BADOFI-234104 format. One line per field, with one value per residue (C-alpha): z negated, y, x negated; chain. Coordinates in Angstrom, 3 decimals, decimal comma. Layout:
<tinus>
Z c(Z/...)
Y c(Y/...)
X c(X/...)
unit c(A/...)
</tinus>
This chain:
<tinus>
Z c(24,475/22,367/19,835/17,365/18,417/17,205/19,269/18,226/14,113/15,284/16,185/12,775/12,566/8,609/8,773/7,591/9,282/9,773/11,431/9,688/11,359/10,328/9,190/7,237/10,337/13,011/16,019/17,272/19,309/19,232/15,383/13,206/10,013/7,354/4,554/2,308/2,424/2,788/5,762/8,994/12,034/15,366/17,624/21,150/23,547/26,925/25,776/26,060/22,897/22,448/19,077/20,137/21,695/19,547/16,709/18,579/19,829/16,209/15,317/17,862/16,640/13,067/13,864/15,399/12,524/10,299/7,951/5,906/4,548/5,673/7,789/9,070/12,527/12,237/15,413/18,472/21,494/24,735/27,654/29,753/30,295/31,902/28,878/31,232/32,877/32,041/30,695/28,855/24,761/22,324/18,757/15,884/12,887/10,415/6,678/4,753/0,740/-1,097/-3,629/-1,227/-1,905/-5,745/-6,329/-4,886/-6,164/-3,603/-1,439/-0,828/0,247/2,587/3,879/4,664/6,106/8,592/9,433/9,748/12,450/14,298/14,865/14,736/17,334/16,992/15,836/12,867/13,309/10,225/6,933/5,620/4,672/2,056/3,770/2,957/5,257/3,633/0,136/0,287/-0,410/2,949/4,166/7,745/9,806/13,054/15,420/19,298/21,102/24,638/27,275/30,051/31,833/29,206/25,634/23,431/20,396/17,897/14,545/11,843/9,105/5,704/2,464/-0,580/-0,602/-2,785/-2,778/0,402/2,517/5,173/8,701/11,862/13,766/17,240/20,301/23,675/26,170/26,365/23,729/24,918/24,224/20,962/19,009/20,163/19,326/15,772/15,632/15,824/11,828/11,027/11,492/9,415/6,269/3,242/2,254/-0,852/-1,021/-1,731/-5,830/-5,489/-7,670/-8,163/-8,561/-11,901/-13,110/-16,451/-18,108/-20,954/-19,458/-18,425/-14,959/-15,435/-14,509/-10,508/-9,871/-11,035/-7,617/-5,515/-8,014/-7,672/-3,614/-4,729/-8,221/-9,675/-13,039/-15,634/-18,833/-21,777/-24,874/-28,205/-30,247/-29,357/-26,292/-27,304/-27,629/-27,921/-30,765/-28,908/-27,422/-24,355/-23,364/-26,469/-25,145/-21,439/-21,352/-20,009/-17,425/-16,311/-16,580/-14,125/-11,780/-11,055/-13,053/-15,209/-18,331/-19,912/-23,542/-25,319/-28,891/-29,233/-32,098/-34,507/-34,134/-36,222/-37,943/-39,382/-40,606/-43,851/-45,382/-43,928/-46,405/-45,800/-41,682/-42,429/-44,105/-41,259/-39,123/-40,861/-41,098/-37,629/-36,611/-38,255/-36,688/-33,146/-33,742/-35,076/-31,989/-29,797/-31,166/-31,085/-27,356/-26,666/-25,624/-26,237/-28,587/-26,867/-25,101/-24,991/-26,872/-25,915/-28,204/-26,911/-27,944/-26,857/-28,268/-26,761/-26,636/-29,561/-32,472/-36,059/-38,348/-39,782/-36,164/-35,998/-39,078/-37,489/-34,594/-35,796/-38,605/-36,226/-33,742/-36,637/-37,745/-34,250/-33,665/-36,558/-35,779/-32,758/-30,208/-28,241/-28,654/-26,344/-25,891/-23,675/-23,557/-21,579/-19,255/-18,714/-19,973/-22,976/-23,559/-26,715/-28,383/-27,131/-23,687/-23,914/-22,430/-24,191/-22,927/-25,546/-24,231/-23,709/-27,744/-28,577/-27,366/-28,823/-32,170/-32,188/-32,913/-32,254/-31,758/-28,211/-27,143/-23,461/-22,305/-20,068/-19,346/-17,944/-15,063/-12,685/-11,573/-8,151/-6,938/-8,438/-8,611/-5,039/-6,200/-6,071/-3,503/-2,909/-0,406/1,456/-0,498/-4,354/-6,126/-8,339/-12,142/-12,734/-10,080/-12,509/-13,839/-16,862/-15,355/-18,206/-17,635/-16,950/-15,877/-14,731/-15,097/-11,793/-11,275/-14,163/-14,106/-14,139/-12,084/-14,676/-13,155/-15,603/-14,525/-11,372/-9,634/-6,715/-6,454/-5,832/-2,602/-3,048/-5,693/-5,121/-5,125/-8,517/-9,723/-10,435/-8,679/-7,421/-6,885/-2,942/-2,316/-5,912/-5,588/-5,094/-8,290/-10,256/-10,740/-11,132/-12,812/-13,529/-11,437/-12,280/-11,088/-12,758/-12,279/-13,103/-11,431/-15,691/-17,248/-20,771/-20,015/-20,702/-18,881/-20,461/-17,045/-14,930/-11,342)
Y c(13,225/9,197/10,250/7,822/6,680/8,084/10,951/12,432/12,219/14,854/17,206/19,372/19,882/20,162/16,761/14,660/11,608/9,274/5,762/2,903/-0,498/-2,469/-5,419/-6,920/-6,924/-9,794/-9,787/-13,579/-15,678/-13,002/-12,436/-9,648/-10,419/-8,529/-10,114/-6,516/-5,903/-9,466/-9,288/-11,006/-9,434/-10,583/-7,744/-7,920/-9,859/-8,387/-5,382/-4,205/-4,182/-0,565/-0,536/0,139/3,046/4,483/4,578/6,231/8,332/9,464/9,050/12,132/14,190/13,788/14,395/18,093/18,420/17,998/15,384/12,579/11,775/8,377/7,294/3,919/2,448/-1,284/-2,035/-0,301/-1,792/-0,160/-1,502/0,896/3,988/6,297/7,256/8,826/5,828/4,958/1,519/2,986/1,735/1,095/-0,213/1,159/-0,167/2,396/2,854/6,298/6,276/6,548/8,536/11,326/12,199/11,716/14,612/12,900/10,010/6,657/7,445/11,086/9,869/7,518/9,684/12,258/9,549/8,926/12,288/12,814/9,609/11,024/14,516/17,849/18,179/15,593/16,014/13,508/11,818/11,631/11,434/8,738/5,514/2,625/-0,752/-4,249/-6,048/-9,626/-8,966/-5,538/-2,234/0,414/3,586/3,803/6,766/8,151/10,496/12,176/14,318/15,973/15,676/16,635/13,918/12,122/12,009/9,773/7,864/6,406/4,158/4,238/2,110/2,766/0,319/0,807/-2,383/-2,182/1,561/2,469/3,365/1,089/2,415/0,489/2,853/2,199/4,276/3,900/6,274/4,183/3,578/0,279/-0,975/0,364/-1,898/-4,988/-3,266/-2,721/-6,595/-7,773/-6,589/-9,515/-12,109/-9,776/-11,842/-10,864/-13,466/-12,280/-9,205/-9,504/-8,253/-4,885/-2,429/0,836/3,692/5,570/8,182/9,303/12,004/13,375/16,927/17,736/18,775/21,525/22,338/23,789/20,601/17,954/18,004/17,204/14,956/12,812/12,696/10,171/8,836/6,838/7,052/9,026/8,614/10,864/11,275/11,528/12,386/14,008/12,022/10,700/13,430/16,392/18,549/19,128/17,455/19,658/16,706/17,882/18,711/17,939/14,762/16,306/18,488/15,283/13,365/16,013/16,047/11,942/10,207/7,372/6,798/4,936/6,299/6,378/6,802/7,394/4,832/4,751/3,722/1,042/3,491/5,150/1,954/0,831/-2,272/-4,572/-3,246/0,594/-0,676/-2,055/0,514/3,083/1,201/1,622/4,962/5,467/3,653/5,327/8,946/7,327/6,758/10,125/12,217/9,893/10,653/14,508/13,851/12,460/8,989/6,553/3,397/0,345/2,387/0,816/2,853/1,598/1,942/3,181/0,797/2,396/-0,127/-3,316/-7,040/-9,245/-7,383/-7,875/-8,299/-4,839/-3,949/-6,542/-5,512/-2,108/-3,120/-5,249/-3,484/-0,941/-3,199/-4,853/-1,094/0,202/-3,059/-2,718/0,933/0,017/0,741/-1,721/-1,930/-2,575/-2,126/-0,215/-2,577/-3,445/-6,093/-6,733/-9,614/-8,250/-10,548/-11,796/-12,817/-16,517/-15,322/-16,079/-13,583/-12,287/-9,934/-7,964/-8,437/-12,275/-11,795/-10,118/-12,569/-15,445/-13,701/-11,547/-14,999/-14,793/-10,717/-9,026/-6,985/-5,171/-5,409/-1,931/-3,329/-1,322/-2,472/-0,812/-2,523/-3,400/-6,191/-6,589/-2,598/-1,153/2,103/5,517/4,372/3,421/0,650/-0,057/-3,084/-1,600/-5,031/-6,025/-5,840/-9,606/-8,963/-7,386/-10,615/-10,585/-12,398/-11,283/-7,604/-5,484/-2,088/-2,217/0,995/0,623/3,450/6,137/9,802/10,425/7,154/4,776/3,850/1,044/-0,494/0,294/0,581/-1,118/1,615/4,757/5,705/5,813/8,244/12,191/13,435/14,785/11,183/12,210/10,228/13,471/12,987/13,809/17,067/17,842/18,323/22,460/22,224/20,170/17,298/14,220/11,178/7,474/5,335/2,564/-0,153/-1,598/-4,153/-1,223/2,587/3,010/0,845/2,222/2,188/5,538/7,352/8,406/8,973/6,291/6,525)
X c(19,458/20,035/22,742/22,059/18,404/14,603/14,789/18,228/16,684/14,237/16,830/16,316/13,160/13,331/13,762/10,642/9,760/7,076/7,166/5,521/4,493/6,940/4,824/7,469/10,370/9,942/12,302/12,032/14,440/17,163/16,767/14,964/14,199/12,434/11,485/10,632/14,256/15,409/18,197/18,783/20,546/21,372/21,463/23,155/22,304/20,567/18,949/15,134/13,494/11,710/10,742/7,163/7,749/10,173/7,693/4,934/7,249/8,181/4,411/3,908/6,808/5,847/2,420/3,999/5,901/2,524/4,536/3,413/6,970/7,881/10,798/10,381/12,049/12,500/14,355/15,163/17,165/18,888/20,665/18,486/16,170/18,819/21,312/23,630/24,482/28,210/27,627/24,526/24,341/21,616/20,981/18,597/17,873/15,649/15,134/14,336/13,196/16,564/14,386/14,335/17,699/16,810/19,620/22,684/24,173/24,509/27,500/26,377/22,796/24,188/26,997/23,522/21,666/24,187/24,604/20,658/20,860/23,551/21,516/22,411/24,485/27,001/30,369/31,983/35,288/36,446/35,123/32,618/34,427/33,270/33,463/31,763/29,578/27,999/28,873/26,820/28,177/28,195/29,212/30,345/30,356/31,622/30,342/30,816/28,941/30,109/27,807/29,639/30,900/30,327/31,623/29,003/30,275/28,262/28,845/26,642/26,928/23,846/23,571/20,887/18,116/14,913/14,753/15,473/18,546/18,951/20,651/22,541/23,277/25,113/25,533/27,354/28,593/32,234/34,112/35,610/31,475/31,129/33,325/31,686/27,849/28,965/30,981/27,610/27,030/29,534/26,330/24,200/22,814/21,545/18,838/16,942/14,552/11,180/10,432/9,846/7,481/7,618/5,002/4,870/2,365/0,772/-1,248/-2,040/-0,814/2,295/2,509/4,463/8,143/7,052/5,490/8,330/9,999/6,908/5,727/9,189/9,320/6,112/6,704/10,038/8,806/6,694/4,411/6,520/4,399/5,530/2,875/-0,593/-2,090/-5,837/-8,277/-5,495/-4,495/-1,056/1,609/3,293/5,629/8,200/11,372/10,661/12,851/15,774/13,893/12,774/15,681/17,343/14,446/15,269/12,482/12,549/10,151/7,444/7,550/4,204/3,401/-0,527/-1,612/-4,899/-7,997/-9,698/-12,058/-8,237/-6,868/-8,919/-7,688/-4,702/-2,712/-3,198/-2,871/-0,102/1,759/0,532/2,025/5,426/4,853/4,115/6,744/9,273/7,518/8,044/11,696/12,271/10,272/12,174/15,476/14,573/13,570/17,050/16,056/18,593/18,381/16,992/14,428/10,912/8,556/4,771/2,132/-1,585/-3,587/-6,721/-9,251/-9,573/-11,009/-9,787/-7,700/-9,609/-7,197/-6,667/-5,631/-3,242/-1,821/-1,180/0,193/2,616/4,059/4,386/6,385/8,322/9,253/10,167/12,402/13,909/15,037/16,964/14,652/12,088/8,499/5,917/2,202/-0,316/-3,344/-6,508/-5,930/-9,338/-11,256/-13,553/-16,820/-17,377/-20,967/-20,388/-19,996/-16,148/-14,025/-11,004/-7,863/-6,424/-2,882/-2,971/-4,555/-1,709/0,936/-0,466/-0,793/3,073/4,784/8,745/8,449/9,335/6,966/6,875/3,219/1,633/-1,766/-4,548/-6,774/-8,586/-10,849/-11,446/-10,037/-7,532/-6,951/-6,072/-8,190/-6,551/-4,343/-0,465/-0,800/2,476/3,262/2,959/1,512/3,553/2,154/1,433/-1,089/-3,245/-4,108/-1,892/1,229/3,671/3,093/6,048/4,181/0,171/-1,845/-4,386/-6,348/-7,364/-8,563/-11,418/-12,718/-14,196/-17,830/-18,661/-15,342/-13,810/-17,348/-15,867/-13,129/-14,719/-14,522/-10,484/-11,199/-12,110/-15,670/-14,876/-13,908/-10,429/-7,307/-5,011/-1,069/-0,552/-1,078/-2,056/-5,580/-5,107/-3,293/-5,689/-2,682/-4,985/-2,951/-3,650/-1,247/0,977/3,080/6,373/9,013/11,456/12,065/12,380/10,423/10,881/14,920/14,816/16,974/20,426/22,307/22,919/20,728)
unit c(A/A/A/A/A/A/A/A/A/A/A/A/A/A/A/A/A/A/A/A/A/A/A/A/A/A/A/A/A/A/A/A/A/A/A/A/A/A/A/A/A/A/A/A/A/A/A/A/A/A/A/A/A/A/A/A/A/A/A/A/A/A/A/A/A/A/A/A/A/A/A/A/A/A/A/A/A/A/A/A/A/A/A/A/A/A/A/A/A/A/A/A/A/A/A/A/A/A/A/A/A/A/A/A/A/A/A/A/A/A/A/A/A/A/A/A/A/A/A/A/A/A/A/A/A/A/A/A/A/A/A/A/A/A/A/A/A/A/A/A/A/A/A/A/A/A/A/A/A/A/A/A/A/A/A/A/A/A/A/A/A/A/A/A/A/A/A/A/A/A/A/A/A/A/A/A/A/A/A/A/A/A/A/A/A/A/A/A/A/A/A/A/A/A/A/A/A/A/A/A/A/A/A/A/A/A/A/A/A/A/A/A/A/A/A/A/A/A/A/A/A/A/A/A/A/A/A/A/A/A/A/A/A/A/A/A/A/A/A/A/A/A/A/A/A/A/A/A/A/A/A/A/A/A/A/A/A/A/A/A/A/A/A/A/A/A/A/A/A/A/A/A/A/A/A/A/A/A/A/A/A/A/A/A/A/A/A/A/A/A/A/A/A/A/A/A/A/A/A/A/A/A/A/A/A/A/A/A/A/A/A/A/A/A/A/A/A/A/A/A/A/A/A/A/A/A/A/A/A/A/A/A/A/A/A/A/A/A/A/A/A/A/A/A/A/A/A/A/A/A/A/A/A/A/A/A/A/A/A/A/A/A/A/A/A/A/A/A/A/A/A/A/A/A/A/A/A/A/A/A/A/A/A/A/A/A/A/A/A/A/A/A/A/A/A/A/A/A/A/A/A/A/A/A/A/A/A/A/A/A/A/A/A/A/A/A/A/A/A/A/A/A/A/A/A/A/A/A/A/A/A/A/A/A/A/A/A/A/A/A/A/A/A/A/A/A/A/A/A)
</tinus>
């Protein structure tokens, strides 16, 4: 048994784990560095690097458990293969998605992952302790496990970086060896993480209360309609904000705007924009969204906006901003060709004509490339990768698959052309996929996460 190693994490068969490839972690010249999480760590010298074997062991065990959830072994070092030797000791560095513990606050999540790292047969020595290392807040847990004639000892430290629980676990068969192992954390450096992106989804139909837990295991935020979505005669998102926040979701809040044929003259369009802004604000307040929540106007029609469309949109933006909420727009991030062969991107056209107005941009571009299609790469692309550098949210996959735009993405979609949430095909939970710079792009939560 390896108390704080990979095998220990598999004692409880209810723990879902699957090793990743650790592509961001490099162990070279005695220093392990991870660019995604932004840290450097110099482990004890003289240990054998068994990271590859540890990952393969986890993959095999995870396959036996039929799980696809992500537990990442970054580094695994030990003094030798015989863990019954009196001087045997080991070091492990691992991560687990913070979102898997959506119902727990940070300290409780850290304490829980420490317990998992120790294994189900270990006994805690005292309670979890808050400690500060290199300017970051950690939770320290101490464990023992009796394996006569040995008494194994472990110290497990965890913190949260870029949406992940980062765990350093030190194990030794002698208490005298344990402290020098843990002291290596004094040289831990945080170099600054790579920019992180967050995965969300949107759809016109509410997915159902019974599906929220499964969806939250994958997605950080959800699109929430304030009025009838496009093509719908009703809005079944009404009254669901509380359930969604309780499930741990952030929000991208949407208001369905009017089509060009509904606008009439510029004067009428402006009046409609003001009226619809009031409607959006009242709906947001009724749902319980806090002041300063960003409400995105769904601008369905792309290309260069006509004067009537601009009059409507900017009147709506002004009305939202004057109400104490913040305005955003959902629009195309794909260049539309004009008669002279030039291309115009709707988001850029709006921004160039917005004057001093502050507008958040949620763009759609489901063409491959730049979109990865109906797939979630290990490194989720930033919204700026959409081709619109100022975008805060990027919708990179739509259901159904648009063959005229996303022809190069076809193989990533289901046979029926839909993009399904993980495990959602049986329940017909097709979704649009989004990436954002925040886990709560509209800042619509009322409780601190």
